Every structure is written in structure tokens, then in C-alpha cells.
N, C-alpha and C positions, 0 to 999 in steps of 0.2 A: 504493500500500500504506500510505501514511501514516495514512489514516483508520483502518485496521485496527490500526495501531500504537497510536494514541491510545485507540481503543475498548477494546482488550485491556488496556491499563494501567488504564484507568478501571474496567472491569468486574472486574479482579482485585483492585484496591484496595477496591472496594465489597464483594466477596466476603469479603475478609479482615476488613473492618470489621463484616460481618454486617448491613449496612444499605444501602439505596439511597443513593447518595452523589453530590452535585453538586460537581465540582471548581471551585475558585476560579480567578480570572484568573492568580494567581500559580502555581498548580499547572499550569495550561495552559501557561504560559510555560516552566516547568521541563520538561514533556514535550517541548515544541518544541526546547528546548536539547539534550536527550538525542538527539532525532531528528536534528538538524543535526550533532551531534558523532558520529553513527553508532553510538550505543550500541545493540546489538541488543536486541530485545524480550525474549528469554529472560533476558538479564542483568538487565534492569529487574525482571522478574517474580520472579526468584530473590532479588534484593536486597529487594524488598517482603516476600517470605516471611520472609527472615532477620530483618528489623526486627520483624515481628509475632511471630515465634517467640521472639525474645529478650525482647520485651515480655511475652509470655504466661508465660515461665518465670521472669522476674524478679519479685521481691516487690512491685514498685511498681505495675505494671499501669496505665501512663499511657493516656489516650485519644489515639489517633493520629488526629488530625482533619485532617491535611493531608499531601499527598504530599511536602512538603518535609522531613518527618521521615525520609524514605528517601533523601534526596539524597547523604548521605555514604556510605551502604551501596552505592548505585549506583556512585558514583565509585570506591570501593575495589575492588568486584568487577570493574568494567570494566578497571581497571589490571591486575588479576590475569589476566583473560581475554584482554586485547588481543592478546597474542602468538598465542594460539590462533586468533583470528579473522583477524588480519592477518599473512599470510606463513607463520608457523609452522604454521598450520592446513593448509597445502598438504601437509605431511609427516605429518599425523596418520594413524596406521595405519588402513587401510580396514576391518580386522577389527573395531576398536572401534566404528566408525560402523555397520557391518553388524549387530553385536550389539544396539546401541541401537535401530536401525530394526526389527529382528525383535521386540524387546520391545514397541515401540509398536504394531506390526502385531497382535501377540497381544492387546494391550489393546483395540484397535479391534474385533477379532473377537468380543469379549464383548457388543458392542452391535449390534443389527440395523441400525441406521443407519450405524454406523461400519464394519461388515464390508466393504462394497464398496470402501472406501478402503485396506484392509489390503494388497492386492497392489501398489497404487501406491506405498505407503510402502516396501515391500520392494525395489522396483525403483530407488529413488533411489541415485545414486552421485555422487562428487565430493568436493571439499574440505569442511571444516566450514562455512564461510560459505555455500557454494553449496547444500549439503544443507539447512542451516538456513532459507535463503530459500525453498527448494522446500517445506519443511514448513509454513512460514508461509502460503504460497499455498494448500496443500492444506487447512490448518486453516480458512482463510477460506471455502473452498468447502464444507467439511464443516459449518461453522456456518450457512452460508446454507441448506444442505439441511435442517438441523435446524429452523431457523426456519420454513422452508416446511412441514415436517411437523407442527410444533406449531400450536396455535391461537394464533398470534402476537397477534391482536387482543385476546384475553382476557388474555394475559400482559402486554401493554403496558398494558392498563387496570389490572391488578393492581399493576404497578410504579408507574404514575402515582399510584394511590391511596396507595401506601406512602410516596411522596415528601412527602405532606402539602401544606401551604400553599406553593404555588410562585408566588404572585401577584407577588413582587418579582423573580422570575428571568425572564430573556428566553427566548422560545420555543425559540431555537436551542440554548441550553444544556440546557433540559429535554429536548428531542428527543434530544440526544446522550447524556444520562444514561440515558434510557429504553432507547435502543439498546444501550448498554454493559451495562446490567443484564439486558437480554433475552438477550444472548450468554451471560452467566453462568448464567441460569436454564435455558436449553436445554442447556447443557453438563452441568449437574447432572441435569436431567430424563432425558436420554438416556445418561447415564454416559459422556460422551466425554472421553478423555484430552487433555491439552494436548500438541500435536505440537511437540516440541523435542528436540534432542540433549542438552539440559541439564536433565533432569527432577529 
């Protein structure tokens, strides 16, 4: 699942910036650090959103050009949420999880592609970490289905064109960036929600 973890962070950061984005070696090291420390993907995504929202509402409007701008927000949010994921999550009321899953299922039903996944989302049970992992697995499957349904070749060409001059960047990094942006585009195109208990 680690590839999905990195791809999702990269594609979400690109979506918030509004441009195709190539992460630096420093950004990549930071994502690896979060992954090794067990910071859940939804926590990273929410922290990125917080940083961009604060920037958009502040008068300064800095250009957020690196993932490292989000590192403090990720650390703070993970400190807040850790108890929910580790141990305390076992006692989270099932009703709260069920309500969130129902809301996600209803969102999925608004998309022809997402609708078949709605019953599977409703069937999920367990603790917060367990359900969150199952949602991550389902989301990866859903995005694979969306990529298969879309004209992925044309979309990849479109993304590669938007990246501009990549002559100084290695092919592996370019390929990873194209894939991350592809996930973002198909999510937008098919109106797919992000599958997480922390929306």
C-alpha cells in the first residue's frame, strides 16, 4: 500500500496547488518519514488542506512550493489524532463510524462508477484504524477502475504536456508524477469522493 500512500499525497498536493507538480528529493524523504512513523494518509491529506486553506484566507497568499510547508501541520494533527488511531480508536462508538460510512456510500451512489462500491462501504465494521485501512484499499480499487474506464493514455499525454520541460528530471520521477496527477484527474472527472472517516 505504500505506493498508494505516496501517490495520494502527491496527487492531493498537486490538486491543491492547481498545477502538475514534481516532488523534490526532500519532499520524498518527508513522505517516507511520515510513512515509517505510521502517520495515516487521511491525517496527511487533512493537514495539507489546512495549510492551503489558511494560506488562501490569509492576506499574504504565499506560494506553497514544497511539501515541507505542511510538515508542522502534519505533526500537530497527528499528535491530536494519535489516540484515536492507537488504542482509543478501539472504543470509538460504532454508530459514529456507521454514520460516516453511510454518508460516503451516498456520495458514491451519485457516480455511476462509484455506485457498485457503495454497498461494500456500508458493510465495513471494526475499529477506526481497521475501517480506515479497508477504505484505503477500496479507494485504490475504485481509482484503478476509474483509470480503466477513462482514456488513460490521452490523460497521461495531457498531464505530461502540462509538466512542460522535464529534460532535467529522471524518468522514474516523471512517471510517478504523471500517475499521481492521473489519480487526481479521474477523481475529478468521475466525481469520486475521497474514502476516509476523516472527511
